[in-house]
N, C-alpha and C positions, 0 to 999 in steps of 0.2 A: 255068229254071235256078235252083237252090236258092241262096239268099243265105247267105253265111258271116259276114255282119256281125252283131255282137252286138245283142241285143234292147234297144231304148231304153226304159227303164222305171225309174221312181223306186223306191227301196228301200221295202219293206214292213215291218211290225212283227213278223214271225216269223223266228226263227233256228231252222233245222232241221239235222239230222244226215244222214249218208249211211252206207251199210252197209259198203262194202269199200274196196279199193285203187283202183278205178275207178268212174266213174258208170254207173249203169244208165239205160236209156231212161226209166223212170218217174221216176227222180231228176232227169234233165234237164228233164222236163216240169214237175215240182213246183218246181224251182229257178227256172223261168221264170214262175211264178205271181206276180201282183202283190202278194199278201200276204207273200211271202218277201222278207227283207231281209238274210239272212246265213246262214252255214254254220258249224257247230261240228264239229271233227274229234276223233277219239278214237284210242286205241292201235290199234284194229282197222283204222284207215285208213292205218296206217304200215307200210311194208315196208322202205324204205331212202330216202335223200335223193333219189335220181333219180326214184323212183316218186312221192314226195310232191310234188316240183316239177311233175311232169306232171299230177297230180291238181289241184293248186291253179291251175295255168295253165288247165286246162280249165274250172274253175269261174269263174275271173275272165273268161274269154273269152265266157261265155254272155250277159252283160248289160252295159249301159253306163248308169249307172255300175256298175263291177264289184261283185259281191257281196263284202263283207268276209268273211274267213275267220278264225275264232277257235279257240282250244283252251285247255283247262285245263293249263297247263304252268308249275307253280310252282317245282318242285324237290322233292327228297325223295320222299315217297310219290306225289305228284301231278305226274308228269312223263310225258306220253303218248308222246313220241318218245324212244327211248333209244339204240339202236345207231346210231352215226354222229353222235350229239349228245353234248355234254358232260354228264356226270352231275352235276346240280346239287345243292347241299346243301339239306336242310330249313331253313326260315327260323330255326328255333330254334338252329341252329348259329351263325348270325350273332348272335343274341341272347346266346348263351353267350360268344362272343368279346368282345362289347361289355362284359361284366362285368369283363374283365381288361384290355382294350385298346380303348377306344371309337373311337379314330382308325382303327385297323386294321379294325375291324368296319364302320365307315362306308365306307372305301375298298373293302372286299371286297363290301359290299352293292351299291355302284355298279357294280363290275366284274361281279358276278353278273347284275345287270339287263342290262348291255350284252351279255354272252355269251348270255344267254337270248334276248333280242330279236333280236340279229343273226343267230343261227342260224335262228330261226323265219322272220325276214324273208327270209333268203337262200333259203329253201324255199317262199316265197310265202304264208306265214301272216301275217296282218295284226295280230292281237291275241291276247294271252294274258290270261285272267281271273286276274290277279294285280295287286297283292299282297293277301294275307290281312291284314286289319287287326284281326281278332279278337284278344282277349287270352287268354293261356293261364292259366286258373284252375286247371289240373290236374284238371279233372273231365270234359272233353269228349274222348272218344276220336276223334271225327271231325275235330276241330281239332288238338288235341295239338301236335306239333312242326311243324305247318304255321304256327303263330303265331310271331312273332319273340320275344315275351316276354309276361310278365304285367304289365309296367309300360307304361302307355299312352304315356308320354313316349319310352321306348326304341322302341316300335313305330312311333311317328310319325317318329322320326329315321331309323331303318333303312329303313322303307318309303319315306321321302322320298329316301334315297340310291339305293335300288333303282329308284324311279321315274325318277330322273335318268339312270341307266344305260339304262333302257328308252327314254327320250326321245332320248338321244344316238344310239341305233341306229334311231330312226324309228318307235317304237312308243308308243302311249298306255298308260295303266294303268287297271285296274278294281279299285277297293277293294271288298272283301267281308268279311263279310256284314253289312251295315248293319241295325240299329245295333250288333250284336254277337252272335255265336253261341257264344262261348267259355265262357259261364257254365253253360249247360244241359248235362246229361248225355246226353239223348236225341239221336240222329242224325236230322236232318230228312230224310235219304234214306229212312229206314225208319219214322219215327214223326212225331208232331206235338209238337215240344218246346214247353214253356211256361216262361217266365222270369218269376218272381213278384216281381222286384225293383222298387223304386220308380223313377219317371221320373228323379228327381234322381240316384240312384245310377248309372243307365245313362248319363246325360248326363255325369256327372262323370268317368267312367272310360272306358267303351266307345266313346263318341262322340268323345272327345278326339282320337284320330288323324285322324278325318275333318275336324274343325275345323282342325287343323293343315295339312291338305291343300287346303283351299278357297282356295288362292292361285293356282290355275291348273294345278297338277301333276296333279290327279286328273281323268282324262278321263271316267270313268264309274263308276257304283256299282252293285253287286248287293245287294239286300236279302235278309235271312234269311227262311226259312220257319219263323219262330219267333213264337209269340204272347207278347206282353208285356201281360198283362191290366190292369196299372196304367195303361196308355196306350190300348189298343184291344183289342177282342175278336178282331180279325182278325190273322193273321200280318203281319209288317212289309211283305212283298211285296204284300199285298192291302189295305194300310192307307193311306188318303189322309192320315190324321193324321201318320204317319211320313214319307211321301214328299212330300206337298204342303205340309203345315203346318210340319213340323220341318225336313226336308231342304232343300226349295226355299225356303220363306219365312224360317224362323228362321236356318238356316245359310247360305242364299244360294247353294246349289249350282245351277249351270245346265248341267251336262253330261248325258250319257246316263244313263238308268237301265235296266238289264237285269233282268228277272225271273230268279230261279234256275229251274232245270229244273221245268216244270210237271208232269212225270211223277213227281216225288218225292212220297213219302207226306205230307210236310209241306204240300203244296199241295192235298191231297184235301179239305180243309175247304170249298173253294170250289165243289165239284161236279164235273161232267164237264169235259172239256178245253176246250170252248167257254166254259163258265161261268168256268173258271179264267183263260182268256185275257182275257175281258171284265173280270173282277175286277182283274187285274193292270194293264191299261191304264187303267181307271177310277180306280185308286188313284194312278196317276202313273208307271207304267213306260212306257218308249218302245218296247222290244222284248221279246218273250217267247221263252223257250227251251222247246222240246219235243224231248226226246232219248230215244233207244232205244225209241221207240214209233211206228213208221211208220204204223200204223193210226190213231193219234191225229193225226198230221200230216195224213193224208188227210181225216180228219173235219173238222179245222179249215179246210182249204182248200175243203171242200165247203160248210160251214155258217157259218163265222165271217163276220160283217159289222161289223167295227169302224168306229166313227164317225171321220170325218176330223178331224184336229187340226193346225193350222198350225204350232204350236210344236213338237209332236212330229215332224212331217215335216221341219222345219228341222234338228232334231238328228239325225234319221236321214240326211238328205242329207250332213251334215258327217262322217258315219261311213263314207262310201264308201271302198273300198280305194284305196290310193295306190301308185305305183311304188316298188320297193325298189332299193337301191343295190348289192346284192351278188347273185351266184349262190352256191350252195353251194361250188362249185369255187374261185371267186375269193376267198371269205371266208378260205380257208386261207392266203392270202398277205397278208391285211390286217394292217398293223402294229398298229393300235389293238386289233383283235380278239385278236391273239396276246399283246399286253401284258396285256389283261384276263384271258385264260386263265391266263397265268403268275401273275398276282396272286392268283387264287383257288386255284391248284394245291395249296398247303400245306393249306388247309382241306379240299379234296376228298380228299386222301390220307388224312385222318384219319376219314373218314365211312364207316361200314359200309353195305353195300348195303341198300336199303330195299325193302319189299314194296309193289308198286304199289297205289294206291287203286282201289276199284271204279270202273266205267266211267261212273257217274253224273256229270253236270255239277255244278259248284259246289264 
């Protein structure tokens, strides 16, 4: 008789994606591999809320502890699930509101976070890779209106409010892209950006929002595939100076560190996918993302032999998926959810439809 009990297995250090609306047999096999510790979904995985709830339920049922399910769902250009979900504003809209009415911006940021997280949690998604803590210097097309503001103090305040809304709905937050992607013009999905500023300049501005978050609000951090040669010749996501010396020791951060997608061009400096995964873990990442390249996931599962690390495993264990309090259907009658939706309605009415961001993670 075939057992239907979930596989008892600790979470591994790889987050992978899946192809469509339902799992394939090969995906079920790969998701049961001990190196796998999470799943990231994209727009191609979404048909409607009912389908999404079925997909996430199947993923969660495969293993115990359940594999956490993540998505890039920020608002604006980067919102993977649209039909049936509230169309969320780009974070720059909150920054613009802050200039005229800081109190209203703070309230709407918190309501945005609550709506974002409650809708995802109601459909079985555990984590969104948000908020963007990059500063808008006006030069980066890949960041642009994904950033709250060019003022690090405004970014810290509004991202803190968003994080509070996420937490109220039962979701952690992931600050990205440490120490900052907003200054460089090049898009790390397509190129290897280099930021030539001094360490002091980066710390005084771009890192300030992270320092403000290091009071327990920030669950995890995603470093940038950007090289800061004044600090290290390696991109931040492959740099033990940035992740161990600065983030962990100097700033005191003890949460999860996710790599950005190792399939991005900005990660190519580290070599093939196995070398990239090794470089990310050795630098201080806890979990690596490999997206849109099933052949590379297969290669990692066949060849990668990461060394065990008790501290990393402890952080992975704490990241396991948790029960959620709503279903998609019950959320529509939740008083707190309806109030948050009503609070952000005026801002949503003023937002023009956005062109979705490419399917890369990060």
